[in-house]
Biopython code that builds the backbone (N, CA, C, O; Angstrom):
import numpy as np
from Bio.PDB.StructureBuilder import StructureBuilder

atoms = [
    (1, "MET", "N", (-5.543, 9.161, -31.851)),
    (1, "MET", "CA", (-4.549, 9.125, -30.812)),
    (1, "MET", "C", (-4.589, 10.464, -30.078)),
    (1, "MET", "O", (-4.539, 11.529, -30.692)),
    (2, "GLU", "N", (-4.679, 10.387, -28.780)),
    (2, "GLU", "CA", (-4.710, 11.585, -27.953)),
    (2, "GLU", "C", (-3.285, 11.994, -27.594)),
    (2, "GLU", "O", (-2.405, 11.144, -27.463)),
    (3, "GLN", "N", (-3.062, 13.281, -27.436)),
    (3, "GLN", "CA", (-1.749, 13.777, -27.054)),
    (3, "GLN", "C", (-1.841, 14.525, -25.738)),
    (3, "GLN", "O", (-2.684, 15.401, -25.551)),
    (4, "LEU", "N", (-0.955, 14.157, -24.840)),
    (4, "LEU", "CA", (-0.925, 14.823, -23.539)),
    (4, "LEU", "C", (-0.068, 16.076, -23.570)),
    (4, "LEU", "O", (-0.057, 16.840, -22.604)),
    (5, "GLY", "N", (0.651, 16.300, -24.666)),
    (5, "GLY", "CA", (1.551, 17.432, -24.762)),
    (5, "GLY", "C", (0.868, 18.779, -24.606)),
    (5, "GLY", "O", (1.527, 19.778, -24.316)),
    (6, "VAL", "N", (-0.433, 18.818, -24.794)),
    (6, "VAL", "CA", (-1.152, 20.083, -24.642)),
    (6, "VAL", "C", (-1.411, 20.409, -23.170)),
    (6, "VAL", "O", (-1.810, 21.526, -22.841)),
    (7, "LEU", "N", (-1.186, 19.445, -22.295)),
    (7, "LEU", "CA", (-1.388, 19.651, -20.856)),
    (7, "LEU", "C", (-0.089, 20.074, -20.185)),
    (7, "LEU", "O", (0.999, 19.822, -20.702)),
    (8, "ASP", "N", (-0.211, 20.716, -19.038)),
    (8, "ASP", "CA", (0.980, 21.049, -18.259)),
    (8, "ASP", "C", (1.576, 19.762, -17.694)),
    (8, "ASP", "O", (0.883, 18.746, -17.640)),
    (9, "PRO", "N", (2.848, 19.776, -17.269)),
    (9, "PRO", "CA", (3.497, 18.555, -16.763)),
    (9, "PRO", "C", (2.735, 17.872, -15.627)),
    (9, "PRO", "O", (2.689, 16.643, -15.571)),
    (10, "ALA", "N", (2.145, 18.642, -14.730)),
    (10, "ALA", "CA", (1.393, 18.030, -13.623)),
    (10, "ALA", "C", (0.181, 17.274, -14.149)),
    (10, "ALA", "O", (-0.114, 16.175, -13.679)),
    (11, "GLY", "N", (-0.513, 17.843, -15.105)),
    (11, "GLY", "CA", (-1.676, 17.181, -15.705)),
    (11, "GLY", "C", (-1.279, 15.917, -16.448)),
    (11, "GLY", "O", (-1.973, 14.902, -16.373)),
    (12, "GLN", "N", (-0.165, 15.976, -17.164)),
    (12, "GLN", "CA", (0.339, 14.788, -17.863)),
    (12, "GLN", "C", (0.630, 13.675, -16.864)),
    (12, "GLN", "O", (0.277, 12.516, -17.084)),
    (13, "GLY", "N", (1.279, 14.043, -15.764)),
    (13, "GLY", "CA", (1.627, 13.059, -14.736)),
    (13, "GLY", "C", (0.414, 12.421, -14.105)),
    (13, "GLY", "O", (0.404, 11.216, -13.857)),
    (14, "ARG", "N", (-0.622, 13.222, -13.838)),
    (14, "ARG", "CA", (-1.851, 12.676, -13.231)),
    (14, "ARG", "C", (-2.534, 11.686, -14.172)),
    (14, "ARG", "O", (-2.974, 10.621, -13.740)),
    (15, "ILE", "N", (-2.621, 12.027, -15.433)),
    (15, "ILE", "CA", (-3.274, 11.129, -16.393)),
    (15, "ILE", "C", (-2.466, 9.850, -16.547)),
    (15, "ILE", "O", (-3.031, 8.756, -16.549)),
    (16, "LEU", "N", (-1.145, 9.977, -16.675)),
    (16, "LEU", "CA", (-0.310, 8.785, -16.796)),
    (16, "LEU", "C", (-0.443, 7.901, -15.566)),
    (16, "LEU", "O", (-0.538, 6.681, -15.699)),
    (17, "SER", "N", (-0.454, 8.477, -14.384)),
    (17, "SER", "CA", (-0.609, 7.691, -13.153)),
    (17, "SER", "C", (-1.907, 6.895, -13.167)),
    (17, "SER", "O", (-1.927, 5.722, -12.792)),
    (18, "ARG", "N", (-2.966, 7.521, -13.592)),
    (18, "ARG", "CA", (-4.262, 6.831, -13.633)),
    (18, "ARG", "C", (-4.260, 5.695, -14.647)),
    (18, "ARG", "O", (-4.798, 4.620, -14.382)),
    (19, "ILE", "N", (-3.662, 5.930, -15.799)),
    (19, "ILE", "CA", (-3.599, 4.876, -16.818)),
    (19, "ILE", "C", (-2.757, 3.713, -16.325)),
    (19, "ILE", "O", (-3.153, 2.558, -16.481)),
    (20, "LEU", "N", (-1.600, 3.996, -15.733)),
    (20, "LEU", "CA", (-0.741, 2.920, -15.229)),
    (20, "LEU", "C", (-1.422, 2.137, -14.119)),
    (20, "LEU", "O", (-1.276, 0.917, -14.041)),
    (21, "GLU", "N", (-2.158, 2.817, -13.268)),
    (21, "GLU", "CA", (-2.894, 2.131, -12.196)),
    (21, "GLU", "C", (-3.972, 1.221, -12.807)),
    (21, "GLU", "O", (-4.131, 0.073, -12.391)),
    (22, "TYR", "N", (-4.691, 1.731, -13.773)),
    (22, "TYR", "CA", (-5.755, 0.964, -14.433)),
    (22, "TYR", "C", (-5.188, -0.261, -15.148)),
    (22, "TYR", "O", (-5.826, -1.314, -15.179)),
    (23, "ARG", "N", (-3.997, -0.126, -15.718)),
    (23, "ARG", "CA", (-3.374, -1.210, -16.490)),
    (23, "ARG", "C", (-2.380, -2.022, -15.656)),
    (23, "ARG", "O", (-1.593, -2.787, -16.215)),
    (24, "ARG", "N", (-2.403, -1.869, -14.342)),
    (24, "ARG", "CA", (-1.448, -2.568, -13.474)),
    (24, "ARG", "C", (-1.398, -4.060, -13.827)),
    (24, "ARG", "O", (-2.430, -4.713, -13.983)),
    (25, "GLY", "N", (-0.169, -4.580, -13.950)),
    (25, "GLY", "CA", (0.027, -5.981, -14.272)),
    (25, "GLY", "C", (-0.043, -6.275, -15.761)),
    (25, "GLY", "O", (0.132, -7.421, -16.174)),
    (26, "ARG", "N", (-0.299, -5.255, -16.573)),
    (26, "ARG", "CA", (-0.362, -5.422, -18.023)),
    (26, "ARG", "C", (0.623, -4.450, -18.674)),
    (26, "ARG", "O", (1.014, -3.447, -18.077)),
    (27, "SER", "N", (1.004, -4.760, -19.876)),
    (27, "SER", "CA", (1.953, -3.903, -20.593)),
    (27, "SER", "C", (1.304, -2.608, -21.044)),
    (27, "SER", "O", (0.127, -2.572, -21.404)),
    (28, "VAL", "N", (2.090, -1.557, -21.019)),
    (28, "VAL", "CA", (1.678, -0.251, -21.524)),
    (28, "VAL", "C", (2.798, 0.247, -22.426)),
    (28, "VAL", "O", (3.955, 0.314, -22.009)),
    (29, "ILE", "N", (2.459, 0.591, -23.647)),
    (29, "ILE", "CA", (3.417, 1.177, -24.571)),
    (29, "ILE", "C", (3.062, 2.650, -24.685)),
    (29, "ILE", "O", (1.921, 3.004, -24.981)),
    (30, "TRP", "N", (4.046, 3.500, -24.449)),
    (30, "TRP", "CA", (3.784, 4.938, -24.386)),
    (30, "TRP", "C", (4.908, 5.666, -25.112)),
    (30, "TRP", "O", (6.084, 5.383, -24.882)),
    (31, "VAL", "N", (4.556, 6.589, -25.973)),
    (31, "VAL", "CA", (5.540, 7.441, -26.630)),
    (31, "VAL", "C", (5.601, 8.725, -25.816)),
    (31, "VAL", "O", (4.611, 9.448, -25.705)),
    (32, "LEU", "N", (6.762, 9.000, -25.252)),
    (32, "LEU", "CA", (6.887, 10.128, -24.334)),
    (32, "LEU", "C", (7.203, 11.432, -25.043)),
    (32, "LEU", "O", (8.061, 11.501, -25.923)),
    (33, "GLU", "N", (6.490, 12.448, -24.634)),
    (33, "GLU", "CA", (6.798, 13.808, -25.065)),
    (33, "GLU", "C", (7.497, 14.552, -23.929)),
    (33, "GLU", "O", (8.131, 15.585, -24.145)),
    (34, "ASN", "N", (7.370, 14.016, -22.730)),
    (34, "ASN", "CA", (7.948, 14.624, -21.534)),
    (34, "ASN", "C", (8.912, 13.609, -20.927)),
    (34, "ASN", "O", (8.485, 12.588, -20.388)),
    (35, "ASN", "N", (10.207, 13.889, -21.015)),
    (35, "ASN", "CA", (11.223, 12.943, -20.536)),
    (35, "ASN", "C", (11.081, 12.582, -19.072)),
    (35, "ASN", "O", (11.435, 11.473, -18.672)),
    (36, "ASP", "N", (10.566, 13.501, -18.265)),
    (36, "ASP", "CA", (10.429, 13.235, -16.840)),
    (36, "ASP", "C", (9.507, 12.051, -16.558)),
    (36, "ASP", "O", (9.620, 11.417, -15.509)),
    (37, "LEU", "N", (8.607, 11.751, -17.472)),
    (37, "LEU", "CA", (7.664, 10.646, -17.267)),
    (37, "LEU", "C", (8.318, 9.274, -17.451)),
    (37, "LEU", "O", (7.761, 8.266, -17.015)),
    (38, "ALA", "N", (9.474, 9.223, -18.079)),
    (38, "ALA", "CA", (10.152, 7.943, -18.327)),
    (38, "ALA", "C", (10.434, 7.195, -17.030)),
    (38, "ALA", "O", (10.430, 5.964, -17.013)),
    (39, "GLU", "N", (10.677, 7.920, -15.950)),
    (39, "GLU", "CA", (10.984, 7.306, -14.654)),
    (39, "GLU", "C", (9.853, 6.410, -14.153)),
    (39, "GLU", "O", (10.087, 5.543, -13.311)),
    (40, "ARG", "N", (8.660, 6.600, -14.643)),
    (40, "ARG", "CA", (7.505, 5.828, -14.167)),
    (40, "ARG", "C", (7.383, 4.453, -14.807)),
    (40, "ARG", "O", (6.525, 3.660, -14.420)),
    (41, "PHE", "N", (8.230, 4.169, -15.775)),
    (41, "PHE", "CA", (8.160, 2.891, -16.487)),
    (41, "PHE", "C", (9.308, 1.984, -16.068)),
    (41, "PHE", "O", (10.422, 2.447, -15.819)),
    (42, "GLU", "N", (9.026, 0.695, -15.995)),
    (42, "GLU", "CA", (10.047, -0.287, -15.623)),
    (42, "GLU", "C", (11.086, -0.457, -16.716)),
    (42, "GLU", "O", (12.273, -0.628, -16.440)),
    (43, "HIS", "N", (10.631, -0.408, -17.953)),
    (43, "HIS", "CA", (11.483, -0.715, -19.090)),
    (43, "HIS", "C", (11.284, 0.358, -20.153)),
    (43, "HIS", "O", (10.152, 0.729, -20.461)),
    (44, "VAL", "N", (12.379, 0.855, -20.711)),
    (44, "VAL", "CA", (12.327, 1.921, -21.705)),
    (44, "VAL", "C", (13.031, 1.452, -22.965)),
    (44, "VAL", "O", (14.101, 0.847, -22.903)),
    (45, "LEU", "N", (12.425, 1.736, -24.107)),
    (45, "LEU", "CA", (13.055, 1.494, -25.403)),
    (45, "LEU", "C", (13.394, 2.853, -25.989)),
    (45, "LEU", "O", (12.544, 3.743, -26.031)),
    (46, "VAL", "N", (14.625, 3.018, -26.439)),
    (46, "VAL", "CA", (15.053, 4.280, -27.033)),
    (46, "VAL", "C", (15.283, 4.044, -28.523)),
    (46, "VAL", "O", (16.079, 3.194, -28.920)),
    (47, "MET", "N", (14.569, 4.815, -29.332)),
    (47, "MET", "CA", (14.681, 4.689, -30.779)),
    (47, "MET", "C", (15.552, 5.815, -31.321)),
    (47, "MET", "O", (15.514, 6.945, -30.836)),
    (48, "GLU", "N", (16.341, 5.475, -32.345)),
    (48, "GLU", "CA", (17.192, 6.451, -33.007)),
    (48, "GLU", "C", (17.158, 6.148, -34.494)),
    (48, "GLU", "O", (17.507, 5.046, -34.916)),
    (49, "ASN", "N", (16.743, 7.112, -35.280)),
    (49, "ASN", "CA", (16.662, 6.932, -36.737)),
    (49, "ASN", "C", (15.857, 5.692, -37.122)),
    (49, "ASN", "O", (16.224, 4.968, -38.047)),
    (50, "GLY", "N", (14.755, 5.452, -36.406)),
    (50, "GLY", "CA", (13.872, 4.343, -36.721)),
    (50, "GLY", "C", (14.354, 2.982, -36.251)),
    (50, "GLY", "O", (13.749, 1.966, -36.593)),
    (51, "ARG", "N", (15.411, 2.940, -35.487)),
    (51, "ARG", "CA", (15.960, 1.668, -34.984)),
    (51, "ARG", "C", (16.100, 1.713, -33.471)),
    (51, "ARG", "O", (16.259, 2.776, -32.871)),
    (52, "LEU", "N", (16.036, 0.537, -32.877)),
    (52, "LEU", "CA", (16.215, 0.431, -31.435)),
    (52, "LEU", "C", (17.668, 0.724, -31.082)),
    (52, "LEU", "O", (18.575, 0.003, -31.499)),
    (53, "ALA", "N", (17.880, 1.785, -30.313)),
    (53, "ALA", "CA", (19.236, 2.177, -29.931)),
    (53, "ALA", "C", (19.657, 1.515, -28.627)),
    (53, "ALA", "O", (20.798, 1.075, -28.484)),
    (54, "GLU", "N", (18.726, 1.446, -27.671)),
    (54, "GLU", "CA", (19.021, 0.797, -26.393)),
    (54, "GLU", "C", (17.720, 0.543, -25.650)),
    (54, "GLU", "O", (16.675, 1.112, -25.966)),
    (55, "ARG", "N", (17.815, -0.327, -24.659)),
    (55, "ARG", "CA", (16.649, -0.634, -23.832)),
    (55, "ARG", "C", (17.124, -1.026, -22.443)),
    (55, "ARG", "O", (18.244, -1.499, -22.246)),
    (56, "GLY", "N", (16.221, -0.808, -21.482)),
    (56, "GLY", "CA", (16.530, -1.127, -20.094)),
    (56, "GLY", "C", (15.777, -0.188, -19.179)),
    (56, "GLY", "O", (14.885, 0.537, -19.620)),
    (57, "SER", "N", (16.131, -0.198, -17.914)),
    (57, "SER", "CA", (15.499, 0.733, -16.984)),
    (57, "SER", "C", (16.116, 2.116, -17.200)),
    (57, "SER", "O", (17.216, 2.233, -17.741)),
    (58, "VAL", "N", (15.418, 3.141, -16.782)),
    (58, "VAL", "CA", (15.938, 4.502, -16.926)),
    (58, "VAL", "C", (17.267, 4.635, -16.180)),
    (58, "VAL", "O", (18.208, 5.243, -16.691)),
    (59, "ALA", "N", (17.346, 4.070, -14.979)),
    (59, "ALA", "CA", (18.587, 4.156, -14.199)),
    (59, "ALA", "C", (19.752, 3.505, -14.942)),
    (59, "ALA", "O", (20.841, 4.075, -15.000)),
    (60, "GLU", "N", (19.533, 2.312, -15.515)),
    (60, "GLU", "CA", (20.585, 1.632, -16.274)),
    (60, "GLU", "C", (21.038, 2.471, -17.464)),
    (60, "GLU", "O", (22.231, 2.642, -17.715)),
    (61, "LEU", "N", (20.055, 2.984, -18.182)),
    (61, "LEU", "CA", (20.369, 3.725, -19.399)),
    (61, "LEU", "C", (21.067, 5.048, -19.100)),
    (61, "LEU", "O", (21.922, 5.487, -19.869)),
    (62, "LYS", "N", (20.710, 5.678, -17.998)),
    (62, "LYS", "CA", (21.400, 6.913, -17.613)),
    (62, "LYS", "C", (22.860, 6.629, -17.284)),
    (62, "LYS", "O", (23.743, 7.418, -17.624)),
    (63, "GLN", "N", (23.115, 5.497, -16.621)),
    (63, "GLN", "CA", (24.489, 5.137, -16.253)),
    (63, "GLN", "C", (25.347, 4.851, -17.475)),
    (63, "GLN", "O", (26.540, 5.151, -17.490)),
    (64, "ARG", "N", (24.730, 4.266, -18.502)),
    (64, "ARG", "CA", (25.475, 3.925, -19.719)),
    (64, "ARG", "C", (25.943, 5.151, -20.481)),
    (64, "ARG", "O", (26.964, 5.113, -21.167)),
    (65, "GLY", "N", (25.191, 6.241, -20.357)),
    (65, "GLY", "CA", (25.579, 7.448, -21.074)),
    (65, "GLY", "C", (25.366, 7.359, -22.573)),
    (65, "GLY", "O", (26.076, 8.012, -23.338)),
    (66, "GLY", "N", (24.398, 6.557, -23.005)),
    (66, "GLY", "CA", (24.140, 6.364, -24.422)),
    (66, "GLY", "C", (23.047, 7.256, -24.965)),
    (66, "GLY", "O", (22.970, 8.441, -24.640)),
    (67, "ALA", "N", (22.209, 6.674, -25.793)),
    (67, "ALA", "CA", (21.166, 7.415, -26.509)),
    (67, "ALA", "C", (20.181, 8.117, -25.579)),
    (67, "ALA", "O", (19.819, 9.267, -25.828)),
    (68, "LEU", "N", (19.745, 7.452, -24.517)),
    (68, "LEU", "CA", (18.797, 8.089, -23.596)),
    (68, "LEU", "C", (19.455, 9.298, -22.917)),
    (68, "LEU", "O", (18.840, 10.359, -22.808)),
    (69, "GLN", "N", (20.665, 9.142, -22.476)),
    (69, "GLN", "CA", (21.355, 10.252, -21.817)),
    (69, "GLN", "C", (21.497, 11.439, -22.758)),
    (69, "GLN", "O", (21.380, 12.587, -22.328)),
    (70, "LEU", "N", (21.745, 11.180, -24.026)),
    (70, "LEU", "CA", (21.854, 12.262, -25.011)),
    (70, "LEU", "C", (20.492, 12.964, -25.190)),
    (70, "LEU", "O", (20.428, 14.190, -25.286)),
    (71, "LEU", "N", (19.423, 12.181, -25.232)),
    (71, "LEU", "CA", (18.076, 12.776, -25.353)),
    (71, "LEU", "C", (17.742, 13.628, -24.145)),
    (71, "LEU", "O", (17.226, 14.737, -24.283)),
    (72, "LEU", "N", (18.037, 13.112, -22.962)),
    (72, "LEU", "CA", (17.744, 13.859, -21.747)),
    (72, "LEU", "C", (18.551, 15.160, -21.691)),
    (72, "LEU", "O", (18.030, 16.203, -21.296)),
    (73, "ALA", "N", (19.797, 15.091, -22.080)),
    (73, "ALA", "CA", (20.644, 16.286, -22.069)),
    (73, "ALA", "C", (20.167, 17.328, -23.070)),
    (73, "ALA", "O", (20.311, 18.531, -22.847)),
    (74, "ALA", "N", (19.594, 16.850, -24.186)),
    (74, "ALA", "CA", (19.097, 17.760, -25.227)),
    (74, "ALA", "C", (17.713, 18.266, -24.920)),
    (74, "ALA", "O", (17.213, 19.174, -25.584)),
    (75, "GLY", "N", (17.081, 17.670, -23.897)),
    (75, "GLY", "CA", (15.713, 18.080, -23.549)),
    (75, "GLY", "C", (14.677, 17.500, -24.471)),
    (75, "GLY", "O", (13.541, 17.973, -24.479)),
    (76, "GLY", "N", (15.019, 16.484, -25.256)),
    (76, "GLY", "CA", (14.070, 15.927, -26.212)),
    (76, "GLY", "C", (13.861, 14.500, -25.994)),
    (76, "GLY", "O", (13.087, 13.872, -26.717)),
]
sb = StructureBuilder()
sb.init_structure("model")
sb.init_model(0)
sb.init_chain("A")
sb.init_seg("    ")
for serial, (resi, resn, name, xyz) in enumerate(atoms, 1):
    if name == "N":
        sb.init_residue(resn, " ", resi, " ")
    sb.init_atom(name, np.array(xyz, "f"), 0.0, 1.0, " ", f" {name:<3s}", serial, name[0])
structure = sb.get_structure()
Protein backbone atom coordinates (compact mmCIF):
# COMPACT_ATOMS: atom_id res chain seq x y z
CA MET A 1 0.00 0.00 0.00
CA GLU A 2 1.39 3.36 -1.02
CA GLN A 3 1.08 6.40 1.22
CA LEU A 4 0.66 9.90 -0.07
CA GLY A 5 1.40 11.38 3.35
CA VAL A 6 5.05 11.76 2.42
CA LEU A 7 4.09 14.25 -0.30
CA ASP A 8 3.18 17.89 0.17
CA PRO A 9 -0.57 18.73 0.00
CA ALA A 10 -0.33 19.92 -3.62
CA GLY A 11 1.31 16.66 -4.69
CA GLN A 12 -1.30 14.63 -2.83
CA GLY A 13 -4.05 16.57 -4.58
CA ARG A 14 -2.54 16.06 -8.04
CA ILE A 15 -2.20 12.31 -7.56
CA LEU A 16 -5.72 11.99 -6.17
CA SER A 17 -7.13 14.00 -9.09
CA ARG A 18 -5.46 11.69 -11.58
CA ILE A 19 -6.71 8.56 -9.82
CA LEU A 20 -10.27 9.89 -9.62
CA GLU A 21 -10.19 10.84 -13.30
CA TYR A 22 -8.88 7.39 -14.25
CA ARG A 23 -11.57 5.69 -12.13
CA ARG A 24 -14.40 8.01 -13.24
CA GLY A 25 -17.75 6.23 -12.99
CA ARG A 26 -16.32 3.57 -10.67
CA SER A 27 -16.04 3.41 -6.90
CA VAL A 28 -12.88 4.53 -5.15
CA ILE A 29 -12.22 3.73 -1.50
CA TRP A 30 -9.61 6.00 0.02
CA VAL A 31 -8.30 6.37 3.56
CA LEU A 32 -7.53 10.05 4.00
CA GLU A 33 -4.51 11.41 5.76
CA ASN A 34 -5.31 14.94 4.60
CA ASN A 35 -8.80 16.14 5.56
CA ASP A 36 -8.85 18.72 2.78
CA LEU A 37 -9.06 15.90 0.23
CA ALA A 38 -12.43 14.71 1.59
CA GLU A 39 -14.18 17.45 -0.42
CA ARG A 40 -13.29 15.60 -3.63
CA PHE A 41 -15.46 12.60 -2.80
CA GLU A 42 -19.22 12.34 -3.24
CA HIS A 43 -19.71 10.13 -0.22
CA VAL A 44 -17.67 9.92 2.99
CA LEU A 45 -17.69 7.24 5.67
CA VAL A 46 -16.44 8.32 9.09
CA MET A 47 -15.13 5.59 11.37
CA GLU A 48 -14.85 5.90 15.14
CA ASN A 49 -13.39 3.16 17.33
CA GLY A 50 -13.68 0.66 14.48
CA ARG A 51 -17.36 1.40 13.80
CA LEU A 52 -19.19 3.49 11.26
CA ALA A 53 -20.00 6.77 13.00
CA GLU A 54 -21.65 8.59 10.09
CA ARG A 55 -21.83 8.77 6.33
CA GLY A 56 -22.90 11.24 3.69
CA SER A 57 -21.49 14.11 1.70
CA VAL A 58 -18.88 16.32 3.35
CA ALA A 59 -21.32 19.25 3.28
CA GLU A 60 -24.04 17.20 5.02
CA LEU A 61 -21.67 15.89 7.64
CA LYS A 62 -20.22 19.32 8.38
CA GLN A 63 -23.75 20.67 8.95
CA ARG A 64 -24.56 17.85 11.37
CA GLY A 65 -21.65 18.75 13.61
CA GLY A 66 -20.92 15.09 14.36
CA ALA A 67 -17.87 12.87 14.06
CA LEU A 68 -16.51 14.42 10.85
CA GLN A 69 -16.78 17.93 12.25
CA LEU A 70 -14.89 16.82 15.36
CA LEU A 71 -12.12 15.29 13.21
CA LEU A 72 -11.83 18.40 11.09
CA ALA A 73 -11.67 20.63 14.16
CA ALA A 74 -8.95 18.42 15.66
CA GLY A 75 -6.99 18.45 12.42
CA GLY A 76 -7.09 14.66 12.20
